[in-house]
N, CA, C and O of each residue as an XYZ file, in Angstrom:
584
protein
N      24.069      6.374     12.794
C      23.213      5.448     12.947
C      22.096      6.169     12.355
O      21.367      5.453     11.669
N      21.736      7.503     12.443
C      20.550      7.799     12.029
C      20.686      7.927     10.421
O      19.759      7.647      9.661
N      21.859      8.350     10.028
C      21.640      8.333      8.541
C      21.483      6.965      7.962
O      20.746      6.904      6.978
N      22.071      5.775      8.411
C      21.878      4.361      8.037
C      20.295      4.273      7.854
O      19.815      3.928      6.774
N      19.491      4.606      8.978
C      18.258      4.457      8.885
C      17.453      5.114      7.747
O      16.664      4.485      7.042
N      17.694      6.331      7.634
C      17.458      7.253      6.729
C      17.563      6.369      5.296
O      16.589      6.062      4.608
N      18.709      6.093      5.058
C      19.199      5.357      3.931
C      18.305      4.244      3.785
O      17.794      4.032      2.685
N      18.040      3.444      4.859
C      17.575      2.199      4.786
C      15.827      2.491      4.235
O      15.309      1.783      3.371
N      15.215      3.465      4.810
C      13.939      3.607      4.766
C      13.887      4.385      3.128
O      12.864      4.219      2.463
N      14.994      5.188      2.575
C      15.015      5.432      1.052
C      14.795      4.314      0.344
O      13.894      4.161     -0.481
N      15.703      3.443      0.696
C      15.952      2.294     -0.335
C      14.630      1.451     -0.404
O      14.261      0.906     -1.444
N      13.987      1.388      0.714
C      12.885      0.680      0.948
C      11.640      1.367      0.038
O      10.846      0.743     -0.667
N      11.686      2.673      0.228
C      10.785      3.299     -0.573
C      10.766      3.038     -2.159
O       9.810      2.787     -2.893
N      12.077      3.174     -2.438
C      12.383      2.865     -3.954
C      11.787      1.476     -4.320
O      11.142      1.408     -5.366
N      11.948      0.312     -3.523
C      11.539     -1.036     -3.660
C       9.968     -0.953     -3.739
O       9.376     -1.532     -4.649
N       9.392     -0.331     -2.914
C       8.030     -0.304     -2.781
C       7.356      0.301     -4.004
O       6.309     -0.186     -4.430
N       7.931      1.348     -4.577
C       7.456      1.956     -5.743
C       7.659      0.930     -6.904
O       6.795      0.782     -7.768
N       8.922      0.170     -6.895
C       9.098     -0.754     -8.041
C       8.144     -1.957     -7.862
O       7.849     -2.659     -8.829
N       7.688     -2.180     -6.691
C       6.528     -3.278     -6.403
C       5.268     -2.876     -6.793
O       4.498     -3.567     -7.461
N       5.029     -1.655     -6.341
C       3.634     -1.226     -6.994
C       3.452     -1.193     -8.541
O       2.402     -1.439     -9.136
N       4.566     -0.873     -9.058
C       4.526     -0.434    -10.556
C       4.580     -1.751    -11.026
O       3.714     -1.979    -11.871
N       5.351     -2.744    -10.741
C       5.571     -4.001    -11.536
C       4.353     -4.712    -11.249
O       3.738     -5.079    -12.250
N       3.835     -5.006    -10.097
C       2.902     -5.895     -9.761
C       1.376     -5.292    -10.083
O       0.457     -5.938    -10.587
N       1.341     -4.047     -9.711
C      -0.234     -3.114     -9.905
C      -0.047     -2.177    -10.665
O      -0.562     -1.123    -10.293
N       0.628     -2.148    -11.823
C       0.604     -0.812    -12.740
C      -0.565     -0.787    -13.353
O      -1.547     -1.344    -12.863
N      -0.606     -0.094    -14.578
C      -1.676      0.039    -15.331
C      -2.428     -1.171    -16.226
O      -3.498     -1.002    -16.811
N      -1.743     -2.290    -16.219
C      -2.020     -3.522    -16.843
C      -3.336     -3.954    -16.593
O      -3.444     -4.597    -15.549
N      -4.345     -3.796    -17.226
C      -5.650     -4.217    -16.917
C      -5.918     -5.732    -16.110
O      -6.850     -5.973    -15.343
N      -4.819     -6.663    -16.524
C      -4.795     -7.939    -15.978
C      -4.582     -7.800    -14.380
O      -4.864     -8.716    -13.608
N      -4.095     -6.652    -14.001
C      -3.855     -6.379    -12.735
C      -4.675     -5.628    -11.795
O      -4.181     -5.127    -10.785
N      -6.069     -5.518    -12.128
C      -6.938     -4.759    -11.466
C      -7.331     -4.856    -10.173
O      -8.086     -4.041     -9.641
N      -6.723     -6.091     -9.471
C      -6.697     -6.342     -8.310
C      -7.985     -5.872     -7.417
O      -8.078     -5.138     -6.433
N      -8.978     -6.642     -8.218
C     -10.420     -6.625     -7.299
C     -11.023     -5.238     -7.513
O     -11.717     -4.896     -6.555
N     -10.957     -4.409     -8.433
C     -11.520     -3.169     -8.062
C     -13.007     -3.273     -8.631
O     -13.212     -3.301     -9.844
N     -14.004     -3.328     -7.717
C     -15.313     -3.470     -7.793
C     -16.006     -2.281     -8.956
O     -17.028     -2.524     -9.597
N     -15.404     -1.276     -9.040
C     -16.007     -0.151     -9.802
C     -14.862      0.153    -10.848
O     -14.266      1.224    -10.730
N     -14.475     -0.806    -11.970
C     -13.351     -0.694    -12.608
C     -13.576      0.744    -13.635
O     -12.679      1.570    -13.800
N     -14.667      0.825    -14.140
C     -14.608      2.030    -14.857
C     -14.666      3.196    -14.024
O     -13.824      4.058    -14.276
N     -15.453      3.413    -13.105
C     -15.346      4.525    -12.139
C     -14.172      4.948    -11.631
O     -13.763      6.103    -11.745
N     -13.454      3.836    -10.924
C     -12.078      4.207    -10.530
C     -11.069      4.201    -11.186
O     -10.106      4.815    -10.727
N     -10.946      3.541    -12.424
C      -9.786      3.781    -13.448
C      -9.605      5.355    -13.796
O      -8.522      5.922    -13.934
N     -10.901      5.947    -13.908
C     -10.687      7.468    -14.529
C     -10.015      8.348    -13.120
O      -9.171      9.241    -13.180
N     -10.616      7.839    -11.980
C      -9.854      8.731    -10.882
C      -8.464      8.216    -10.673
O      -7.606      9.016    -10.300
N      -8.164      6.996    -10.871
C      -6.912      6.489    -10.644
C      -5.964      7.219    -11.731
O      -4.910      7.748    -11.378
N      -6.301      7.216    -12.766
C      -5.630      8.083    -13.924
C      -5.326      9.670    -13.606
O      -4.319     10.340    -13.831
N      -6.485      9.986    -13.043
C      -6.445     11.480    -12.813
C      -5.344     11.743    -11.432
O      -4.691     12.776    -11.283
N      -5.324     10.694    -10.601
C      -4.655     10.816     -9.275
C      -3.123     10.616     -9.817
O      -2.219     11.324     -9.372
N      -2.952      9.891    -10.530
C      -1.465      9.478    -10.966
C      -1.192     10.718    -11.602
O      -0.111     11.141    -11.193
N      -1.776     11.567    -12.526
C      -1.567     12.567    -13.229
C      -1.003     13.516    -12.558
O      -0.029     14.184    -12.905
N      -1.890     13.618    -11.138
C      -1.647     14.960    -10.498
C      -0.351     14.642     -9.513
O       0.364     15.535     -9.059
N      -0.163     13.237     -9.257
C       1.275     12.840     -8.556
C       2.328     13.130     -9.496
O       3.322     13.672     -9.014
N       2.328     12.904    -10.647
C       3.328     12.978    -11.580
C       3.570     14.193    -11.874
O       4.719     14.449    -12.234
N       2.514     15.358    -11.807
C       2.734     16.741    -12.094
C       3.054     17.358    -10.824
O       2.982     18.581    -10.702
N       3.425     16.554     -9.803
C       3.813     16.830     -8.444
C       2.885     17.743     -7.633
O       3.285     18.383     -6.661
N       1.484     17.770     -8.135
C       0.338     18.343     -7.316
C      -0.068     17.358     -6.104
O      -1.170     16.811     -6.124
N       0.661     17.185     -5.259
C       0.382     16.036     -4.141
C      -0.588     16.343     -3.352
O      -1.000     15.356     -2.743
N      -1.325     17.662     -3.021
C      -2.499     17.642     -2.451
C      -3.677     17.026     -3.184
O      -4.460     16.240     -2.651
N      -3.755     17.484     -4.594
C      -4.780     16.886     -5.394
C      -4.780     15.585     -5.405
O      -5.753     14.899     -5.094
N      -3.236     14.984     -5.913
C      -3.304     13.412     -5.923
C      -3.955     12.741     -4.392
O      -4.782     11.829     -4.375
N      -3.501     13.271     -3.401
C      -3.909     12.548     -2.171
C      -5.493     12.658     -2.027
O      -6.196     11.750     -1.584
N      -5.893     13.728     -2.404
C      -7.304     13.958     -2.077
C      -7.958     12.923     -3.041
O      -8.886     12.277     -2.554
N      -7.624     12.672     -4.309
C      -8.154     11.840     -5.313
C      -7.877     10.262     -4.663
O      -8.752      9.406     -4.529
N      -6.615     10.135     -4.345
C      -6.596      8.641     -3.974
C      -7.452      8.310     -2.584
O      -8.043      7.244     -2.413
N      -7.420      9.443     -1.583
C      -8.264      9.147     -0.529
C      -9.778      9.081     -0.722
O     -10.439      8.547      0.168
N     -10.441      9.618     -1.898
C     -11.787      9.287     -2.499
C     -11.621      8.194     -3.112
O     -12.699      7.599     -3.093
N     -10.723      7.516     -3.732
C     -10.710      6.095     -4.273
C     -10.984      5.191     -3.213
O     -11.982      4.476     -3.128
N      -9.800      5.282     -2.207
C      -9.917      4.178     -1.058
C     -11.189      4.218     -0.290
O     -11.672      3.134      0.038
N     -11.798      5.314      0.042
C     -13.186      5.520      0.731
C     -14.220      4.695     -0.228
O     -14.931      3.803      0.234
N     -14.235      5.025     -1.427
C     -15.275      4.140     -2.282
C     -14.968      2.802     -2.673
O     -15.825      2.021     -3.086
N     -13.711      2.516     -2.544
C     -13.387      1.013     -3.055
C     -12.134      0.807     -2.201
O     -10.976      0.926     -2.600
N     -12.540      0.475     -0.951
C     -11.542      0.055      0.251
C     -10.328     -1.129     -0.385
O      -9.154     -1.148     -0.016
N     -10.875     -1.976     -1.305
C     -10.045     -2.929     -1.531
C      -9.025     -2.504     -2.702
O      -8.274     -3.392     -3.104
N      -8.951     -1.523     -3.151
C      -7.998     -0.784     -4.272
C      -6.655     -1.004     -3.708
O      -6.308     -0.227     -2.819
N      -5.907     -1.858     -4.046
C      -4.398     -1.772     -3.706
C      -3.642     -0.847     -4.284
O      -2.690     -0.361     -3.673
N      -3.960     -0.473     -5.546
C      -3.037      0.183     -6.164
C      -3.336      1.585     -5.619
O      -2.389      2.371     -5.646
N      -4.578      2.048     -5.099
C      -4.797      3.397     -4.622
C      -4.076      3.250     -3.255
O      -3.148      4.016     -2.995
N      -4.418      2.407     -2.473
C      -3.855      2.420     -1.019
C      -2.124      2.707     -1.303
O      -1.587      3.721     -0.857
N      -1.373      1.684     -2.089
C      -0.109      1.731     -2.257
C       0.499      3.277     -2.678
O       1.507      3.785     -2.187
N      -0.391      3.892     -3.726
C       0.197      4.988     -4.109
C      -0.280      6.296     -3.174
O       0.392      7.327     -3.202
N      -1.234      6.210     -2.514
C      -1.578      7.025     -1.273
C      -0.406      6.863     -0.279
O       0.038      7.821      0.353
N       0.016      5.758     -0.183
C       1.141      5.709      0.767
C       2.586      6.173      0.458
O       3.404      6.624      1.260
N       2.745      5.947     -1.015
C       3.873      6.710     -1.480
C       3.901      8.198     -1.636
O       4.970      8.790     -1.786
N       2.731      8.822     -1.603
C       2.627     10.085     -1.226
C       2.836     10.606     -0.032
O       3.369     11.712      0.054
N       2.441      9.876      1.126
C       2.684     10.209      2.490
C       4.198      9.990      2.735
O       4.801     10.723      3.519
N       4.810      8.996      2.075
C       6.192      8.619      2.516
C       6.998      9.749      1.731
O       8.033     10.133      2.275
N       6.690     10.242      0.688
C       7.441     11.397     -0.093
C       7.573     12.549      0.974
O       8.606     13.177      1.204
N       6.355     12.720      1.584
C       6.463     13.905      2.457
C       6.741     13.615      3.868
O       6.390     14.373      4.772
N       7.372     12.514      4.052
C       7.920     11.996      5.565
C       6.679     11.996      6.545
O       6.793     12.315      7.728
N       5.586     11.647      6.012
C       4.362     11.658      6.979
C       4.446     10.100      7.272
O       3.646      9.346      6.717
N       5.377      9.634      8.109
C       5.573      8.146      8.210
C       4.262      7.270      8.862
O       3.948      6.135      8.504
N       3.660      7.983      9.780
C       2.558      7.373     10.283
C       1.521      7.053      9.268
O       1.107      5.902      9.131
N       1.191      7.824      8.717
C      -0.045      7.878      7.432
C       0.549      7.059      6.365
O      -0.233      6.468      5.619
N       1.994      6.918      6.154
C       2.581      6.239      5.097
C       2.486      4.668      5.461
O       2.399      3.779      4.614
N       2.518      4.466      6.888
C       2.399      3.039      7.320
C       0.997      2.479      7.392
O       0.668      1.316      7.157
N       0.284      3.405      7.723
C      -1.249      3.066      7.624
C      -1.557      2.704      6.197
O      -2.205      1.661      6.112
N      -1.296      3.225      5.171
C      -1.687      3.163      3.671
C      -1.002      1.936      3.313
O      -1.592      1.136      2.587
N       0.279      1.660      3.768
C       1.183      0.297      3.194
C       0.361     -0.774      4.083
O       0.152     -1.861      3.545
N      -0.019     -0.611      5.108
C      -0.404     -1.764      6.231
C      -1.819     -2.157      5.359
O      -2.104     -3.313      5.046
N      -2.493     -1.180      5.092
C      -3.941     -1.505      3.977
C      -3.415     -2.430      2.913
O      -4.020     -3.479      2.691
N      -2.431     -2.144      2.303
C      -1.898     -2.881      1.067
C      -1.431     -4.450      1.316
O      -1.641     -5.476      0.669
N      -0.685     -4.179      2.570
C      -0.234     -5.631      3.092
C      -1.440     -6.762      3.584
O      -1.461     -7.968      3.336
N      -2.410     -5.971      4.348
C      -3.587     -6.890      4.895
C      -4.268     -7.319      3.699
O      -4.601     -8.504      3.734
N      -4.585     -6.649      2.589
C      -5.237     -6.943      1.332
C      -4.386     -8.166      0.544
O      -4.934     -9.033     -0.136
N      -3.016     -8.064      0.761
C      -2.250     -8.960      0.115
C      -2.281    -10.255      0.821
O      -2.438    -11.310      0.207
N      -2.092    -10.174      2.468
C      -2.401    -11.333      3.155
C      -3.597    -12.154      2.867
O      -3.614    -13.383      2.934
N      -4.731    -11.300      2.498
C      -6.125    -11.952      2.116
C      -6.060    -12.616      0.756
O      -6.833    -13.541      0.502
N      -5.246    -12.223     -0.058
C      -5.092    -13.013     -1.442
C      -3.985    -14.015     -1.479
O      -3.725    -14.665     -2.492
N      -3.288    -14.133     -0.259
C      -2.187    -15.414     -0.048
C      -1.080    -14.807     -0.711
O      -0.207    -15.582     -1.099
N      -0.906    -13.437     -0.951
C       0.336    -13.029     -1.597
C       1.503    -12.803     -0.648
O       1.950    -11.662     -0.532
N       2.032    -13.830      0.047
C       2.629    -13.568      1.209
C       3.977    -12.871      1.080
O       4.408    -12.136      1.968
N       4.568    -13.101      0.055
C       5.866    -12.325     -0.261
C       6.032    -10.863     -0.382
O       6.994    -10.296      0.136
N       5.225    -10.306     -0.975
C       4.883     -9.025     -1.081
C       4.293     -8.436      0.141
O       4.581     -7.283      0.463
N       3.421     -9.220      0.892
C       3.025     -8.711      2.069
C       4.150     -8.498      3.232
O       4.225     -7.547      4.009
N       4.998     -9.626      3.145
C       6.238     -9.732      3.983
C       6.827     -8.539      4.013
O       6.982     -7.852      5.023
N       7.317     -8.152      2.422
C       7.958     -7.186      2.157
C       7.499     -5.674      3.002
O       8.147     -4.926      3.735
N       6.238     -5.647      2.568
C       5.551     -4.398      3.213
C       5.558     -4.241      4.703
O       5.816     -3.238      5.368
N       5.180     -5.587      5.129
C       5.175     -5.636      6.809
C       6.558     -4.968      7.093
O       6.613     -3.833      7.567
N       7.764     -5.754      6.769
C       9.136     -5.242      7.469
C       8.807     -3.590      7.041
O       8.911     -2.863      8.030
N       8.558     -3.098      6.198
C       8.515     -1.517      6.032
C       7.944     -1.132      6.828
O       8.523     -0.344      7.576
N       6.762     -1.411      7.057
C       5.573     -0.878      7.895
C       6.060     -1.022      9.546
O       5.694     -0.188     10.374
N       6.886     -2.129      9.889
C       7.485     -2.171     11.199
C       8.132     -1.360     11.518
O       8.112     -0.992     12.693
N       9.062     -0.696     10.461
C      10.108      0.289     10.863
C       9.581      1.842     10.839
O      10.336      2.807     10.960
N       8.073      1.929     10.651
C       7.566      3.255     10.616
C       6.413      3.429     11.677
O       6.197      4.528     12.188
N       5.681      2.303     11.990
C       4.823      2.454     12.963
C       4.360      1.036     13.684
O       3.663      0.282     13.004
N       4.652      0.710     14.791
C       4.799     -0.512     15.462
C       3.048     -0.682     15.625
O       2.623     -1.816     15.846
N       2.194      0.323     15.525
C       0.755      0.042     15.957
C       0.153     -0.847     14.434
O      -0.522     -1.876     14.400
N       0.647     -0.073     13.348
C       0.143     -0.766     12.223
C       0.908     -2.083     11.978
O       0.284     -3.021     11.482
N       2.031     -2.205     12.244
C       2.778     -3.647     12.392
C       1.800     -4.604     13.014
O       1.356     -5.612     12.466
N       1.474     -4.108     14.404
C       0.614     -5.300     15.244
C      -0.567     -5.639     14.387
O      -1.018     -6.781     14.470
N      -1.159     -4.709     13.514
C      -2.525     -5.000     12.853
C      -2.119     -5.778     11.971
O      -2.929     -6.688     11.795
N      -1.001     -5.858     11.162
C      -0.513     -7.001     10.111
C      -0.344     -8.186     10.757
O      -0.748     -9.243     10.271
N       0.421     -8.090     12.196
C       0.705     -9.280     12.774
C      -0.533     -9.996     13.054
O      -0.618    -11.201     12.816
N      -1.688     -9.191     13.643
C      -2.784     -9.887     14.039
C      -3.430    -10.579     12.780
O      -3.810    -11.733     12.976
N      -3.608    -10.084     11.576
C      -4.082    -10.645     10.436
C      -3.299    -12.153     10.416
O      -3.879    -13.236     10.333
N      -1.865    -11.948     10.512
C      -1.217    -13.275     10.149
C      -1.358    -14.197     11.104
O      -1.115    -15.353     10.755
N      -1.737    -13.983     12.400
C      -2.151    -14.832     13.499
C      -3.493    -15.410     13.055
O      -3.713    -16.606     13.243
N      -4.457    -14.574     12.441
C      -5.670    -15.046     12.567
C      -5.560    -16.027     11.348
O      -6.200    -17.071     11.473
N      -4.830    -15.852     10.159
C      -4.674    -16.610      9.221
C      -4.078    -17.936      9.531
O      -4.645    -18.984      9.220
N      -3.060    -17.896     10.076
C      -2.274    -19.160     10.954
C      -3.340    -19.988     11.699
O      -3.406    -21.201     11.501
N      -4.174    -19.363     12.550
C      -5.078    -19.941     13.453
C      -6.238    -20.516     12.502
O      -6.630    -21.665     12.706
N      -6.739    -19.829     11.577
C      -7.665    -20.564     10.592
C      -7.392    -21.661      9.959
O      -8.079    -22.676      9.842
N      -6.051    -21.345      9.434
C      -5.516    -22.675      8.514
C      -5.290    -23.808      9.425
O      -5.610    -24.930      9.033
N      -4.667    -23.616     10.845
C      -4.369    -24.854     11.667
C      -5.910    -25.534     12.058
O      -6.100    -26.749     12.117
N      -6.814    -24.640     12.276
C      -8.080    -25.406     12.723
C      -8.765    -25.974     11.290
O      -9.837    -26.551     11.472
N      -8.407    -25.913     10.197
C      -9.258    -26.419      9.356
C      -8.253    -27.780      8.934
O      -8.785    -28.564      8.149
N      -7.025    -28.077      9.335
C      -6.561    -29.269      9.291
C      -6.820    -30.368     10.050
O      -6.241    -31.429      9.817
């Protein structure tokens, strides 16, 4: 049973990586609301280079700087989550992925948010509850407007 769970989580990680790369890759058309595009793009490039060079401490540090200076940067949150995931730091990975899911919900991109919500719920019930709350708020606000 434990091996099955590990395999499910590993498969989910692969899918998350694909989603991040497909939907939020380097394409300028997918800047996803970066408020400091020129500033952040250099840092993102540096963080990605560190990640691919397997310098995970440097990549983590750079992604954390980016997420603090531009909390709406979905790319940085997702890639930071991937670093934590690779290191089996489930709670931290769930936190970063939850940040992505919350921003996707705000953008009404429910399919991707739902996928991440399922992944987060397997890693950390508290982070899953944050996502549930945002979904409830969205539903309440939608119902009150009708």
